[in-house]
C-alpha positions, 0 to 999 in steps of 0.5 A: 603614070605607074610603071616599074624600075628593073635591076638586075645584081651583078655580082661584081658591080652591084645592082643596075637598072635595066630599065623601066618599064610602064604599067599599059593596062586598065584591067588592074586585076590581071597585075601581078608581081608574076606579070611584072617579072615575065617583062623583067624576063622579056627583057634580059632573056631566058638564060637571065636567073631570076633570083638576080632582078627585081622590080621597084613601082614607081610614080613618073609625074606625066608634066615633069617626067619625075619619077617618085618612088615609093613604098607601099605598106 
């Protein structure tokens, strides 16, 4: 299962994991970086500076629950 780990950059504490959201959309054409970032803004609320949040695409193994991070080239 594809999911996204959202992080927030705190100037004092560094990078903090906000949450992990699974991708549930069936149509890959609807998935864009902007639509994914909208989720992050919903998590933090309107006061969040979008320059301070980012996400990493991960895969979650359905059997073990392990999170696998990968790079896209």
